[in-house]
Backbone bond lengths (Angstrom), bond angles and torsions (degrees), N, CA, C in turn:
res aa  C-N    CA-C-N  psi(-1)  N-CA   C-N-CA  omega(-1)  CA-C   N-CA-C  phi
1 X - - - 1.452 - - 1.530 107.65 -
2 X 1.311 117.07 132.77 1.463 119.42 -179.59 1.529 110.47 -69.72
3 X 1.314 114.42 161.71 1.466 119.24 177.18 1.524 108.96 -64.92
4 X 1.323 114.78 139.38 1.461 120.09 -179.75 1.508 109.49 -127.03
5 X 1.296 113.44 152.41 1.459 118.54 172.35 1.529 107.26 -80.29
6 X 1.300 117.26 162.01 1.466 119.13 177.21 1.531 112.73 -57.40
7 X 1.313 117.02 -35.52 1.473 120.42 179.29 1.525 110.36 -67.14
8 X 1.330 117.04 -42.43 1.466 120.40 178.77 1.537 110.65 -65.08
9 X 1.328 116.12 -39.54 1.453 120.18 178.75 1.531 111.09 -64.84
10 X 1.324 116.16 -41.17 1.464 120.58 177.26 1.522 110.60 -62.42
11 X 1.317 117.31 -40.77 1.459 120.98 177.72 1.527 110.90 -64.05
12 X 1.335 117.36 -40.50 1.454 121.93 177.71 1.529 110.31 -61.58
13 X 1.331 116.51 -46.79 1.464 120.11 178.66 1.526 111.81 -63.51
14 X 1.326 116.29 -38.96 1.466 119.84 177.64 1.521 111.79 -61.05
15 X 1.323 116.77 -40.11 1.462 120.85 177.13 1.517 111.87 -66.60
16 X 1.329 116.29 -36.17 1.462 120.04 178.66 1.524 111.26 -66.00
17 X 1.334 116.11 -37.60 1.466 120.15 178.44 1.522 109.69 -59.89
18 X 1.314 116.84 -44.90 1.467 121.14 179.86 1.532 110.35 -62.74
19 X 1.330 116.97 -42.81 1.462 120.43 179.56 1.523 111.49 -63.06
20 X 1.322 116.99 -42.15 1.466 121.07 179.57 1.525 110.24 -65.52
21 X 1.315 117.32 -42.83 1.465 120.43 178.87 1.527 110.78 -62.37
22 X 1.327 116.98 -42.43 1.465 120.40 178.53 1.525 111.21 -64.47
23 X 1.325 117.22 -42.27 1.464 120.99 179.26 1.527 110.55 -65.17
24 X 1.318 117.58 -40.50 1.464 121.27 178.16 1.527 110.56 -63.31
25 X 1.320 116.98 -43.49 1.466 120.63 179.01 1.521 110.64 -63.06
26 X 1.321 117.68 -43.80 1.462 121.04 178.84 1.526 110.48 -62.89
27 X 1.328 116.87 -41.98 1.457 120.58 178.63 1.515 112.02 -62.73
28 X 1.318 117.02 -41.87 1.468 120.45 178.15 1.524 111.67 -65.20
29 X 1.317 117.22 -39.22 1.470 120.24 178.34 1.527 110.77 -65.04
30 X 1.335 116.92 -41.57 1.469 120.18 178.73 1.523 110.58 -66.19
31 X 1.338 116.90 -40.51 1.466 120.63 178.74 1.525 110.68 -65.00
32 X 1.329 116.98 -39.81 1.457 121.10 178.70 1.525 110.85 -61.55
33 X 1.324 117.27 -44.09 1.461 121.04 178.75 1.527 111.03 -63.65
34 X 1.326 117.14 -38.41 1.460 120.97 178.26 1.527 110.62 -64.50
35 X 1.328 117.37 -45.41 1.466 121.29 179.36 1.526 110.09 -63.74
36 X 1.321 117.73 -41.77 1.465 120.77 178.80 1.524 110.73 -61.52
37 X 1.335 117.01 -44.76 1.465 121.14 -179.15 1.529 110.41 -63.38
38 X 1.328 116.77 -43.99 1.467 120.43 179.80 1.525 111.04 -65.86
39 X 1.322 117.58 -41.53 1.472 120.80 179.93 1.520 110.66 -64.09
40 X 1.315 117.56 -42.70 1.462 120.38 178.95 1.525 111.45 -65.03
41 X 1.324 117.21 -34.34 1.466 121.07 179.77 1.526 111.05 -69.92
42 X 1.327 117.63 -24.45 1.466 120.99 -177.29 1.530 112.81 -87.71
43 X 1.314 118.32 -13.72 1.465 119.94 179.94 1.521 110.17 -58.32
44 X 1.319 115.78 131.69 1.460 120.41 179.34 1.518 113.74 87.73
45 X 1.328 117.99 -2.86 1.461 121.63 177.45 1.524 108.88 -108.53
46 X 1.303 116.07 133.41 1.453 120.37 -179.40 1.520 110.64 -87.85
47 X 1.314 115.42 143.82 1.464 121.50 -179.02 1.523 109.83 -75.36
48 X 1.317 115.76 131.74 1.456 121.15 173.90 1.525 108.83 -75.07
49 X 1.330 116.02 168.67 1.460 119.94 176.68 1.518 109.19 -60.95
50 X 1.317 115.81 141.14 1.467 120.76 -179.30 1.520 108.30 -144.97
51 X 1.336 116.34 115.35 1.465 120.47 -179.82 1.515 110.20 59.93
52 X 1.340 117.81 -129.36 1.462 120.02 -178.86 1.534 113.28 -82.31
53 X 1.320 117.12 0.40 1.463 120.72 -176.09 1.526 110.75 -96.23
54 X 1.326 117.50 128.84 1.468 119.47 179.37 1.527 111.03 -74.48
55 X 1.316 115.00 163.59 1.470 119.99 176.38 1.524 109.00 -64.94
56 X 1.300 116.01 150.27 1.454 120.09 177.70 1.526 109.22 -73.78
57 X 1.336 117.27 141.44 1.462 118.37 177.45 1.529 110.33 -72.10
58 X 1.310 115.27 147.70 1.458 120.19 177.94 1.526 108.09 -81.74
59 X 1.317 116.79 114.85 1.460 120.71 -176.30 1.523 112.56 -65.72
60 X 1.296 118.12 -26.83 1.455 119.67 -179.61 1.527 110.68 -65.98
61 X 1.336 117.30 -28.65 1.451 121.21 -179.21 1.529 112.10 -97.59
62 X 1.321 118.01 -8.77 1.447 121.31 -177.82 1.528 109.41 -74.41
63 X 1.330 116.60 147.31 1.470 118.13 177.96 1.526 110.45 -66.16
64 X 1.315 115.41 147.58 1.462 120.62 -179.83 1.526 108.89 -83.32
65 X 1.318 114.18 134.36 1.463 119.11 179.92 1.514 108.48 -96.95
66 X 1.316 115.95 137.53 1.464 121.71 178.34 1.518 107.86 -102.67
67 X 1.313 115.39 124.07 1.468 119.31 -177.81 1.493 110.78 -93.20
């Protein structure tokens, strides 16, 4: 890296901050789309038992309650 003045170095760091912020925003947008796609794919599917949590009951087979 060539020698830089303090002002040039500050400008370089300022540009890096913008690049990092843009990359973080892009990453969050991609992650959001992934979560949305996965959540939509799970609609209508019941969760199996996992660890200490029992499987969810299937509402279609559950008795209907009259209020």
